[in-house]
C-alpha positions in Angstrom: 7.7 -14.4 -8.9 6.6 -14.1 -5.3 2.9 -14.7 -4.5 0.8 -11.9 -3.1 0.6 -13.8 0.2 4.4 -14.0 0.4 4.9 -10.3 -0.6 2.3 -9.1 1.9 3.6 -11.2 4.8 5.9 -8.6 6.2 3.1 -6.0 6.1 0.7 -8.3 7.8 3.2 -9.2 10.5 3.9 -5.5 11.2 0.1 -4.8 11.4 -0.4 -7.7 13.8 2.6 -6.8 16.0 1.7 -3.1 16.1 -1.7 -4.1 17.6 0.2 -5.9 20.4 2.4 -3.0 21.3 1.5 -1.3 24.6 0.4 2.2 24.2 2.1 4.8 26.3 0.7 8.1 27.5 -1.5 9.3 24.6 0.2 11.8 22.4 -1.6 15.0 21.9 -2.3 15.7 18.2 -2.5 19.0 16.5 -5.9 20.7 17.0 -7.1 20.6 13.4 -5.9 19.3 10.0 -7.4 20.9 6.8 -7.7 17.6 4.9 -7.9 19.0 1.4 -4.7 21.1 2.1 -3.0 18.0 3.6 -3.7 15.8 0.6 -0.9 15.3 -2.0 2.6 14.1 -2.1 4.8 13.8 1.0 8.5 12.7 0.9 9.5 10.5 3.8 12.6 12.1 5.4 12.9 10.3 8.7 11.3 7.1 10.0 11.1 4.4 12.6 10.1 1.9 10.0 7.7 -0.9 9.9 9.0 -4.2 8.7 8.0 -3.5 5.1 9.5 0.0 5.0 13.0 -1.1 6.0 15.5 -0.3 3.3 13.1 1.9 1.4 14.7 4.4 -1.0 12.8 7.4 -2.3 9.7 6.7 -0.3 6.7 9.0 -0.9 3.2 8.9 0.7 0.5 10.3 -1.5 -2.9 11.1 0.0 -6.2 11.7 -1.9 -9.7 11.9 -0.6 -12.0 9.3 -2.0 -15.7 9.6 -2.8 -16.6 8.6 0.8 -14.3 11.2 2.4 -11.8 8.6 3.5 -8.1 9.1 2.8 -6.8 6.9 0.0 -3.1 6.4 0.8 -0.3 5.1 -1.5 3.1 4.4 -0.1 5.6 4.4 -3.0 9.1 3.2 -2.6 12.1 1.4 -4.1 13.2 -1.6 -2.0 16.9 -1.6 -0.9 18.3 0.6 -3.7 17.6 3.6 -5.9 17.4 1.6 -9.1 15.0 -1.1 -7.8 11.5 -1.2 -9.5 8.9 1.0 -7.8 6.6 -0.7 -5.4 3.2 0.7 -4.3 1.3 -0.2 -1.1 -2.3 1.0 -0.7 -4.1 1.7 2.5 -7.2 3.7 3.6 -7.2 6.3 6.3 -10.5 6.5 8.2 -10.7 9.8 10.1 -11.5 9.4 13.8 -14.5 11.6 14.6 -14.0 14.4 17.0 -10.2 14.6 16.4 -10.2 17.6 14.1 -9.0 15.2 11.3 -5.7 14.8 13.2 -6.2 11.1 14.0 -6.9 8.3 11.6 -7.2 4.5 11.7 -5.3 3.3 8.7 -6.7 0.1 7.2 -4.5 -2.4 5.3 -6.1 -5.0 3.1 -9.5 -4.2 4.6 -8.5 -6.2 7.6 -6.1 -4.5 9.9 -6.2 -1.0 11.4 -3.3 1.0 12.8 -3.2 4.3 14.6 -2.0 7.4 12.7 -1.7 10.7 14.6 -0.6 14.1 13.3 1.7 15.0 16.2 3.1 18.1 14.6 2.3 20.0 11.4 4.1 23.1 10.1 1.7 26.0 9.7 2.4 26.1 6.0 1.7 22.4 5.6 5.2 21.7 4.3 6.4 19.3 7.0 4.6 16.8 9.3 5.4 14.4 12.0 3.1 11.3 12.2 3.2 9.4 15.5 1.6 6.6 17.4 0.8 6.3 21.2 2.8 3.1 21.3 5.9 5.1 20.0 6.8 2.1 17.9 6.7 3.8 14.5 7.2 7.4 13.3 7.2 9.2 10.0 8.7 12.7 9.4 7.7 13.9 5.9 8.0 17.0 3.8 6.6 18.4 0.6 10.2 18.3 -0.8 12.7 15.4 -0.8 15.2 17.2 1.4 14.9 19.5 4.4 17.4 21.8 6.1 19.5 20.1 8.8 18.0 22.5 11.4 14.5 21.2 10.5 15.7 17.6 10.8 17.3 18.3 14.2 14.1 20.2 15.3 12.1 17.0 14.4 14.4 14.9 16.5 13.9 17.2 19.4 10.1 17.1 18.9 10.1 13.3 18.8 12.1 13.2 22.0 9.7 15.5 23.7 6.9 13.1 22.6 8.6 10.2 24.3 10.3 8.6 21.3 13.8 7.0 21.5 15.4 9.3 18.8 18.3 6.9 18.3 15.7 4.6 16.5 14.8 7.3 13.9 16.5 6.7 10.6 17.2 9.2 7.9 15.6 7.9 4.7 17.6 7.8 1.4 16.1 10.3 -1.1 17.7 11.1 -4.5 15.7 13.0 -7.1 15.0 13.4 -9.9 14.5 9.9 -11.0 15.0 9.1 -14.6 13.7 5.5 -15.1 10.3 4.2 -16.1 8.9 4.3 -12.6 9.7 8.0 -12.1 6.0 9.1 -12.5 4.5 6.2 -10.4 3.1 7.7 -7.2 -0.4 6.3 -6.8 -3.1 4.1 -8.3 -6.9 4.4 -8.4 -8.9 5.4 -5.3 -12.2 3.5 -5.5 
């Protein structure tokens, strides 16, 4: 069994390296995010992955507001294949004041913070594009595990307009419903 330090090493390296990436021209966020409406389950459809997200199958981000008004975030995935055991990674989103809730600093292990910007959000809150000024990572998520091909292509066009190299964006394997013991594991406690 791998120790916590060994298991967390890829995440820590990604956090450290992301802090070293040069930021490009700041990306304009959406004007406002209704946080209670934004909370819930988001299926990851397309991604420029961090080191720990590479090879993820059925990844889902789940957001919940904690008692302090911070965003309790759980990244749920199956590493490398659909039948792998479910893994959960917890982080905390701290909303940046004056951003209309559209920019967060996401804290991992209480030590490292990474930028999280809502670069595009569908008016009905069914799809979102999360971006960073460094243009090193990207997450395209939806309330459902699949989207229309036209929506996926529109996301690629949006990402390109924001200065991303769209050739780096990977379509994420999603296959639902799941039938094994981990099928209902999407989050843990928010304290």
